[in-house]
C-alpha positions as CSV (number, residue, x, y, z in Angstrom):
1,X,-29.1,13.0,-0.3
2,X,-31.0,10.9,2.2
3,X,-29.1,9.1,4.7
4,X,-30.6,5.7,6.1
5,X,-31.3,5.2,9.7
6,X,-29.6,1.9,10.6
7,X,-33.1,0.9,12.6
8,X,-34.7,0.4,8.9
9,X,-32.2,-2.7,8.6
10,X,-34.6,-5.4,11.0
11,X,-33.3,-7.3,13.5
12,X,-31.3,-10.6,12.0
13,X,-32.2,-14.2,13.1
14,X,-29.1,-15.9,13.7
15,X,-30.6,-19.5,14.0
16,X,-31.7,-19.1,10.3
17,X,-30.0,-21.3,7.8
18,X,-29.5,-18.0,5.6
19,X,-26.0,-16.2,6.7
20,X,-26.3,-13.2,8.4
21,X,-24.6,-11.6,5.5
22,X,-27.0,-12.6,3.1
23,X,-29.9,-11.6,5.6
24,X,-28.3,-8.1,5.4
25,X,-28.1,-7.9,1.9
26,X,-32.0,-9.1,1.6
27,X,-33.2,-6.4,3.8
28,X,-31.3,-3.5,1.9
29,X,-32.6,-4.8,-1.8
30,X,-36.3,-5.0,0.2
31,X,-35.9,-1.2,1.1
32,X,-34.4,-0.5,-2.3
33,X,-37.0,-2.3,-4.3
34,X,-40.2,-0.6,-2.4
35,X,-38.9,2.8,-2.6
36,X,-37.9,3.2,1.2
37,X,-34.3,4.1,-0.6
38,X,-34.1,5.8,-3.8
39,X,-31.3,6.1,-6.4
40,X,-28.5,8.5,-4.8
41,X,-29.7,7.8,-1.1
42,X,-27.0,7.0,1.4
43,X,-26.7,3.9,3.0
44,X,-25.3,3.3,6.6
45,X,-22.0,3.1,7.0
46,X,-20.3,-0.6,7.4
47,X,-19.2,0.7,10.8
48,X,-22.6,2.4,12.1
49,X,-24.5,-1.3,10.8
50,X,-21.5,-3.3,12.6
51,X,-22.3,-1.4,15.9
52,X,-25.8,-1.0,15.4
53,X,-26.4,-5.2,15.1
54,X,-23.0,-6.3,16.9
55,X,-21.5,-7.7,14.0
56,X,-18.0,-8.7,12.6
57,X,-17.0,-6.2,10.1
58,X,-16.3,-8.8,7.5
59,X,-20.0,-9.7,7.8
60,X,-21.4,-6.3,7.0
61,X,-18.9,-5.8,4.0
62,X,-19.7,-9.0,2.7
63,X,-23.2,-7.9,2.2
64,X,-21.7,-4.3,0.9
65,X,-19.8,-5.9,-1.7
66,X,-22.3,-8.5,-2.9
67,X,-24.6,-5.2,-3.1
68,X,-22.2,-3.4,-5.0
69,X,-21.4,-6.3,-7.1
70,X,-24.9,-6.4,-8.2
71,X,-25.1,-2.7,-9.0
72,X,-27.3,-1.9,-6.3
73,X,-25.3,0.6,-4.4
74,X,-21.7,2.6,-5.3
75,X,-19.2,4.0,-2.9
76,X,-18.4,7.6,-3.1
77,X,-15.2,7.6,-0.7
78,X,-15.4,9.8,2.1
79,X,-19.0,10.5,1.2
80,X,-20.2,7.0,1.7
81,X,-22.0,4.4,0.4
82,X,-25.3,5.4,-1.9
83,X,-28.0,3.8,-3.8
84,X,-26.7,4.0,-7.4
85,X,-28.0,6.9,-9.4
86,X,-30.3,6.4,-12.3
87,X,-30.9,2.6,-11.0
88,X,-33.6,1.2,-12.8
89,X,-36.2,-1.2,-10.9
90,X,-34.5,-4.4,-10.0
91,X,-36.1,-7.7,-9.3
92,X,-34.5,-8.9,-6.3
93,X,-33.5,-12.6,-5.4
94,X,-36.7,-13.1,-2.9
95,X,-39.4,-11.5,-1.4
96,X,-40.3,-8.1,-3.4
97,X,-41.1,-9.2,-6.9
98,X,-42.1,-7.0,-9.7
99,X,-43.7,-8.9,-12.5
100,X,-41.8,-10.5,-15.4
101,X,-43.4,-10.3,-18.7
102,X,-43.2,-13.1,-20.7
103,X,-41.8,-13.0,-24.2
104,X,-44.6,-13.4,-26.8
105,X,-43.1,-16.1,-29.0
106,X,-40.0,-17.9,-27.4
107,X,-38.3,-17.7,-24.1
108,X,-35.7,-15.2,-23.2
109,X,-31.8,-16.6,-23.2
110,X,-31.4,-15.1,-21.0
111,X,-33.0,-12.1,-19.1
112,X,-30.4,-9.8,-17.2
113,X,-31.8,-10.2,-14.0
114,X,-31.4,-12.4,-10.8
115,X,-34.4,-14.6,-10.2
116,X,-35.4,-17.3,-8.2
117,X,-34.6,-20.9,-10.3
118,X,-32.8,-18.4,-13.4
119,X,-30.6,-21.0,-15.3
120,X,-27.3,-19.9,-16.8
121,X,-26.2,-18.1,-13.9
122,X,-23.3,-19.6,-11.3
123,X,-23.2,-19.1,-7.8
124,X,-22.9,-15.5,-7.9
125,X,-22.9,-15.4,-4.0
126,X,-19.4,-17.3,-3.7
127,X,-17.6,-16.0,-6.9
128,X,-14.4,-14.7,-5.0
129,X,-14.5,-11.1,-5.5
130,X,-11.5,-10.0,-3.7
131,X,-9.2,-12.3,-5.6
132,X,-10.7,-10.9,-9.0
133,X,-10.3,-7.5,-7.8
134,X,-6.7,-7.9,-6.6
135,X,-5.9,-9.5,-10.4
136,X,-7.7,-6.8,-12.1
137,X,-5.9,-4.1,-10.4
138,X,-2.5,-5.5,-10.7
139,X,-3.3,-6.0,-14.4
140,X,-4.5,-2.1,-14.7
141,X,-1.4,-1.2,-12.9
142,X,1.1,-2.9,-15.0
143,X,-0.6,-1.8,-18.4
144,X,1.8,-0.5,-20.9
145,X,0.8,0.9,-24.3
146,X,0.8,-2.5,-26.4
147,X,-2.0,-3.2,-24.1
148,X,-3.9,-0.4,-25.0
149,X,-4.1,-1.0,-29.2
150,X,-6.9,-3.5,-30.6
151,X,-7.0,-6.8,-28.9
152,X,-5.3,-9.9,-30.6
153,X,-8.4,-11.1,-32.8
154,X,-7.8,-14.7,-32.2
155,X,-7.6,-14.2,-28.4
156,X,-4.8,-13.3,-26.0
157,X,-2.0,-15.4,-26.6
158,X,-1.3,-16.1,-22.7
159,X,-4.9,-16.9,-22.0
160,X,-4.8,-19.4,-25.0
161,X,-1.8,-21.2,-23.4
162,X,-3.8,-20.8,-20.2
163,X,-7.0,-22.6,-21.8
164,X,-4.7,-25.2,-24.0
165,X,-3.5,-26.6,-20.4
166,X,-6.6,-26.6,-18.6
167,X,-8.1,-28.6,-21.2
168,X,-5.5,-30.9,-21.4
169,X,-5.4,-31.6,-18.1
170,X,-9.1,-31.7,-17.1
171,X,-10.9,-32.9,-19.9
172,X,-8.1,-35.0,-21.7
173,X,-7.7,-32.7,-24.7
174,X,-4.1,-32.5,-26.2
175,X,-3.7,-29.3,-28.4
176,X,-1.2,-26.5,-28.9
177,X,-1.9,-22.7,-27.9
178,X,-2.3,-22.0,-31.9
179,X,-5.5,-24.1,-32.0
180,X,-7.5,-22.4,-29.4
181,X,-9.5,-19.2,-30.6
182,X,-11.0,-17.0,-28.1
183,X,-14.9,-15.7,-28.7
184,X,-17.4,-13.8,-27.0
185,X,-19.5,-16.5,-26.6
186,X,-21.4,-19.9,-27.6
187,X,-23.4,-18.4,-30.3
188,X,-20.2,-16.2,-31.7
189,X,-18.0,-19.9,-31.6
190,X,-21.2,-21.3,-34.0
191,X,-21.2,-18.5,-36.2
192,X,-17.5,-18.5,-37.0
193,X,-17.5,-22.3,-37.6
194,X,-20.2,-21.9,-39.6
195,X,-18.5,-19.3,-41.9
196,X,-15.3,-21.3,-41.7
197,X,-16.2,-24.9,-42.8
198,X,-20.2,-24.5,-44.0
199,X,-22.3,-23.5,-47.2
200,X,-25.9,-22.4,-47.2
201,X,-28.2,-24.9,-47.6
202,X,-25.8,-27.6,-45.6
203,X,-27.6,-30.4,-43.4
204,X,-26.6,-30.1,-39.8
205,X,-27.8,-32.4,-37.0
206,X,-29.0,-31.3,-33.7
207,X,-30.2,-32.3,-30.6
208,X,-34.1,-33.0,-29.7
209,X,-34.8,-31.3,-27.5
210,X,-31.7,-29.1,-27.5
211,X,-30.5,-25.5,-26.7
212,X,-33.1,-23.4,-28.4
213,X,-30.9,-21.0,-29.7
214,X,-28.6,-23.3,-31.8
215,X,-32.2,-24.0,-33.7
216,X,-32.5,-20.3,-34.3
217,X,-28.6,-20.1,-35.2
218,X,-29.4,-22.8,-38.0
219,X,-32.3,-20.4,-39.9
220,X,-30.2,-17.0,-39.2
221,X,-26.9,-19.2,-40.8
222,X,-29.1,-20.4,-43.8
223,X,-28.4,-24.2,-42.8
224,X,-30.6,-26.9,-43.0
225,X,-31.4,-28.1,-39.3
226,X,-32.3,-31.7,-39.2
227,X,-33.3,-32.7,-35.3
228,X,-32.2,-35.8,-34.0
229,X,-33.7,-37.6,-31.0
230,X,-32.3,-37.9,-27.9
231,X,-32.5,-40.6,-25.5
232,X,-31.1,-41.8,-22.4
233,X,-28.2,-42.9,-24.4
234,X,-27.6,-39.3,-25.8
235,X,-28.0,-38.4,-29.9
236,X,-29.6,-41.2,-31.7
237,X,-26.8,-41.5,-34.1
238,X,-28.5,-44.5,-35.9
239,X,-31.5,-42.2,-36.5
240,X,-29.2,-39.2,-37.5
241,X,-27.6,-41.3,-40.4
242,X,-31.1,-42.5,-41.4
243,X,-32.5,-39.1,-41.4
244,X,-29.2,-37.5,-42.9
245,X,-26.5,-39.5,-44.0
246,X,-24.9,-36.9,-45.7
247,X,-25.0,-34.0,-43.2
248,X,-22.1,-31.7,-42.9
249,X,-21.9,-31.6,-39.0
250,X,-23.7,-32.6,-35.8
251,X,-24.0,-30.2,-33.0
252,X,-23.9,-32.0,-29.4
253,X,-23.3,-31.7,-26.1
254,X,-22.0,-35.1,-25.2
255,X,-20.9,-34.9,-21.5
256,X,-23.9,-33.6,-20.0
257,X,-27.0,-33.0,-22.7
258,X,-28.5,-30.1,-22.5
259,X,-31.1,-30.2,-21.2
260,X,-32.0,-33.7,-20.3
261,X,-28.7,-34.2,-18.7
262,X,-27.9,-37.5,-19.9
263,X,-24.6,-38.4,-20.8
264,X,-23.5,-39.7,-24.6
265,X,-22.9,-43.6,-24.0
266,X,-19.0,-44.8,-25.5
267,X,-20.8,-46.9,-28.0
268,X,-22.7,-43.6,-29.6
269,X,-19.4,-41.5,-29.4
270,X,-17.7,-44.0,-31.0
271,X,-20.6,-44.4,-33.7
272,X,-20.6,-40.6,-34.1
273,X,-16.8,-40.4,-34.5
274,X,-16.8,-43.2,-37.0
275,X,-19.5,-41.6,-39.4
276,X,-17.9,-38.3,-39.2
277,X,-14.6,-39.8,-40.5
278,X,-16.0,-41.9,-42.8
279,X,-18.3,-38.9,-44.4
280,X,-15.6,-36.0,-44.0
281,X,-18.2,-34.2,-41.5
282,X,-17.4,-32.0,-38.3
283,X,-18.4,-32.8,-34.9
284,X,-19.4,-29.5,-32.9
285,X,-18.8,-30.8,-29.1
286,X,-20.6,-28.4,-26.9
287,X,-19.2,-29.0,-23.5
288,X,-22.1,-28.0,-21.5
289,X,-21.7,-28.1,-17.7
290,X,-18.8,-30.6,-18.0
291,X,-17.1,-29.4,-15.3
292,X,-20.2,-29.8,-12.8
293,X,-20.5,-34.0,-12.6
294,X,-21.6,-35.1,-8.9
295,X,-21.2,-38.9,-8.9
296,X,-17.8,-39.4,-10.3
297,X,-14.7,-37.4,-11.8
298,X,-16.2,-35.3,-15.0
299,X,-15.8,-37.9,-17.9
300,X,-13.2,-37.0,-20.5
301,X,-14.5,-34.6,-23.6
302,X,-15.5,-36.5,-27.1
303,X,-12.7,-34.3,-28.5
304,X,-10.2,-36.9,-26.2
305,X,-11.2,-39.5,-28.7
306,X,-10.8,-37.7,-31.8
307,X,-8.3,-39.6,-33.8
308,X,-9.0,-38.3,-37.2
309,X,-9.6,-34.2,-36.4
310,X,-12.9,-34.1,-36.7
311,X,-14.0,-32.7,-33.4
312,X,-14.2,-28.9,-32.7
313,X,-14.4,-28.6,-28.8
314,X,-16.5,-25.3,-27.8
315,X,-15.9,-23.9,-24.1
316,X,-17.3,-21.2,-22.2
317,X,-16.4,-19.2,-19.0
318,X,-20.0,-17.9,-18.5
319,X,-21.6,-20.8,-16.2
320,X,-17.9,-21.2,-14.4
321,X,-17.3,-17.4,-13.6
322,X,-19.8,-15.3,-14.6
323,X,-22.1,-14.9,-18.4
324,X,-20.9,-10.9,-18.0
325,X,-17.5,-11.7,-19.3
326,X,-18.7,-12.8,-22.5
327,X,-15.6,-15.0,-23.2
328,X,-15.5,-18.5,-24.6
329,X,-13.2,-20.1,-26.8
330,X,-13.0,-23.0,-29.3
331,X,-10.7,-25.8,-30.2
332,X,-10.1,-26.7,-33.8
333,X,-8.2,-29.8,-35.2
334,X,-4.4,-28.8,-36.3
335,X,-5.5,-29.1,-39.9
336,X,-7.8,-25.8,-39.5
337,X,-5.7,-23.7,-38.1
338,X,-4.6,-21.5,-41.0
339,X,-8.6,-21.4,-41.9
340,X,-9.9,-20.3,-38.5
341,X,-7.1,-17.7,-38.3
342,X,-8.1,-16.5,-41.9
343,X,-11.8,-16.2,-40.8
344,X,-11.1,-14.8,-37.3
345,X,-8.8,-11.9,-39.3
346,X,-11.9,-11.2,-41.4
347,X,-14.7,-11.7,-39.0
348,X,-13.4,-11.5,-35.4
349,X,-13.0,-8.1,-33.7
350,X,-11.5,-9.6,-30.5
351,X,-12.6,-9.3,-26.7
352,X,-11.5,-7.0,-24.1
353,X,-7.7,-7.5,-23.7
354,X,-8.2,-6.5,-19.9
355,X,-10.9,-9.3,-19.3
356,X,-8.7,-12.0,-21.2
357,X,-5.7,-11.0,-19.2
358,X,-7.5,-11.1,-16.0
359,X,-8.7,-14.6,-16.8
360,X,-5.5,-15.8,-17.7
361,X,-3.9,-14.6,-14.2
362,X,-6.8,-16.2,-12.3
363,X,-5.7,-19.6,-14.2
364,X,-2.4,-19.3,-14.0
365,X,-2.5,-18.8,-10.2
366,X,-4.4,-21.9,-9.6
367,X,-7.7,-19.8,-8.7
368,X,-9.7,-21.5,-11.8
369,X,-9.0,-24.9,-10.8
370,X,-9.7,-24.2,-7.1
371,X,-13.2,-22.5,-7.9
372,X,-14.5,-25.5,-9.8
373,X,-13.8,-28.0,-7.1
374,X,-15.3,-25.4,-4.5
375,X,-18.1,-25.1,-6.9
376,X,-18.6,-28.6,-7.7
377,X,-18.8,-29.6,-4.1
378,X,-21.2,-26.3,-3.4
379,X,-23.4,-27.3,-6.3
380,X,-23.9,-30.7,-5.2
381,X,-25.1,-29.9,-2.0
382,X,-27.5,-26.7,-3.2
383,X,-29.0,-29.6,-5.8
384,X,-29.3,-32.0,-2.9
385,X,-31.2,-29.3,-0.8
386,X,-33.4,-27.8,-3.7
387,X,-34.5,-31.4,-4.7
388,X,-35.5,-32.1,-1.0
389,X,-37.3,-28.7,-0.6
390,X,-38.9,-28.9,-3.8
391,X,-40.2,-32.0,-3.3
392,X,-41.6,-31.8,0.3
393,X,-43.4,-28.7,-1.8
394,X,-44.4,-30.3,-4.9
395,X,-43.7,-34.2,-4.3
396,X,-47.6,-34.8,-5.4
397,X,-47.3,-32.8,-8.4
398,X,-44.4,-33.6,-10.4
399,X,-41.4,-36.3,-10.6
400,X,-37.7,-34.8,-10.5
401,X,-35.3,-36.5,-12.5
402,X,-32.2,-38.1,-11.2
403,X,-29.1,-36.8,-13.1
404,X,-25.5,-37.1,-12.3
405,X,-24.4,-33.1,-13.0
406,X,-25.5,-30.3,-14.3
407,X,-26.8,-26.7,-13.2
408,X,-30.3,-27.0,-13.3
409,X,-33.2,-29.5,-12.3
410,X,-36.2,-31.3,-15.0
411,X,-39.4,-31.3,-12.9
412,X,-41.8,-33.5,-14.7
413,X,-45.3,-32.5,-14.7
414,X,-47.9,-34.9,-14.0
415,X,-51.4,-34.7,-15.1
416,X,-51.0,-33.1,-18.7
417,X,-50.3,-29.8,-16.8
418,X,-49.2,-27.3,-19.5
419,X,-45.5,-26.3,-18.6
420,X,-45.5,-23.2,-21.0
421,X,-48.8,-22.0,-19.0
422,X,-47.0,-22.7,-15.7
423,X,-43.8,-21.1,-16.7
424,X,-45.7,-17.8,-17.6
425,X,-47.3,-17.9,-14.4
426,X,-44.0,-18.1,-12.6
427,X,-42.7,-15.1,-14.5
428,X,-45.7,-13.1,-13.5
429,X,-45.0,-14.3,-9.7
430,X,-41.5,-13.2,-10.1
431,X,-40.0,-16.6,-10.6
432,X,-37.8,-18.1,-13.3
433,X,-38.3,-21.2,-15.4
434,X,-37.7,-22.7,-18.9
435,X,-40.6,-25.2,-20.5
436,X,-38.9,-28.2,-21.5
437,X,-41.6,-27.9,-24.5
438,X,-39.8,-24.8,-25.7
439,X,-36.5,-26.8,-26.3
440,X,-37.9,-29.4,-28.4
441,X,-40.1,-30.5,-31.2
442,X,-42.6,-32.8,-31.1
443,X,-44.9,-34.3,-28.3
444,X,-42.5,-37.2,-27.3
445,X,-40.6,-34.3,-25.3
446,X,-42.9,-33.8,-22.3
447,X,-44.1,-31.4,-20.2
448,X,-41.7,-30.2,-17.6
449,X,-40.1,-27.3,-16.0
450,X,-36.3,-26.5,-16.2
451,X,-35.2,-24.8,-13.1
452,X,-31.8,-23.3,-11.8
453,X,-30.5,-24.3,-8.4
454,X,-27.2,-22.8,-8.0
455,X,-28.2,-19.6,-6.3
456,X,-30.9,-21.5,-4.2
457,X,-28.7,-21.3,-0.7
458,X,-31.0,-23.7,1.6
459,X,-33.6,-26.4,1.3
460,X,-35.9,-23.8,3.4
461,X,-35.6,-21.5,0.7
462,X,-36.6,-24.1,-2.2
463,X,-39.3,-25.2,0.2
464,X,-40.9,-21.8,0.2
465,X,-40.5,-21.2,-3.6
466,X,-42.2,-24.5,-4.1
467,X,-45.3,-23.6,-2.3
468,X,-45.2,-20.1,-4.4
469,X,-45.4,-22.6,-7.7
470,X,-48.0,-25.1,-5.9
471,X,-50.3,-21.6,-5.6
472,X,-50.0,-21.2,-9.5
473,X,-50.9,-24.8,-10.5
């Protein structure tokens, strides 16, 4: 086992916009990536690095906690902290960037990496790890025999109650805990809805452009998907009625359309609800990024206007907490509770009891609401910084859509550049983007890059990354 000398961690820049703990993190990731540190090698103790660099212990600890959370290092107690044994080559957030191979036919949803501009990731550097660790330790210490059996297939009662309270307060949805069903993600939710409500060949509207896995799920579930165009008011309900008036359902993102970021207007919300009521159709409301609106308070959910029990509300913890939880939820009309209980007991396997319990504690103690509020402020700052940085580098080549919220930006490419080709080039250069062309059908979608900004820490970083994109154009 090799012990790393503290001198390998190059001097830090106290005048830089990047926090000191982040600079330490990046330097250690770099020496792991270039092979200076190999799996099993020991890294300097926090005390030694603190003394060498003249920093507070908390600064060094924050860097080490981030390294551990992302799997680069593990603690061996008195033996010190080492690079994770068997660690495969990782793609760091900056500097050393191994090539990323593009998928041959479709974009990956999503890679298990942390790349610049990667979508679908919350601000991983700002997650309250100490609180999460404390809640986990408390739950493990309190574990009883009942907690070790098979998890409740419909979801932990404590978590279902916490979710019911949350959606009532924050999204205007009045429901009982029995109407809340815990799933392992958006795709799992759609699959269970399909088994509960649809038959093979049923027509289902979906947004064009829209989330690509939704289209893929239609085929896998033997449903007849009908793409409905989206404009500045959201999904075109009149067009949907014209194309497939007797459709069984619609999958829609009304709060913050995925990916165009527009909000479904009130007249269209009412028209959609009227169509569903008259045709006994179902509205599946995917509350995509609904918590993150920066120009005003988050809008009430479409479900809050549902007077006829036709809306099923789908939410997830992936973007507000972390994707690795694999935890989402459905709120169904009271008339469907028994039907969904049957489907869940037949097809549902339940998700981790411990993880559900930790999330329930996180919500019950108020950490969840405070975390969302902090992230809303942080994302507003990072969005503005990312826009400014990218415009300084790419202003002559792209137009960045103005949008009220969300966790990604839309960079419209000028001069008919191919978004797919540029996305592939960015992947080969260790950056991430998604092509708007892959999210829609037909030429009307346009050519644009979809880039996440939640893990871009400064305008300087955004400008540097923008220059790298410019070199690929």
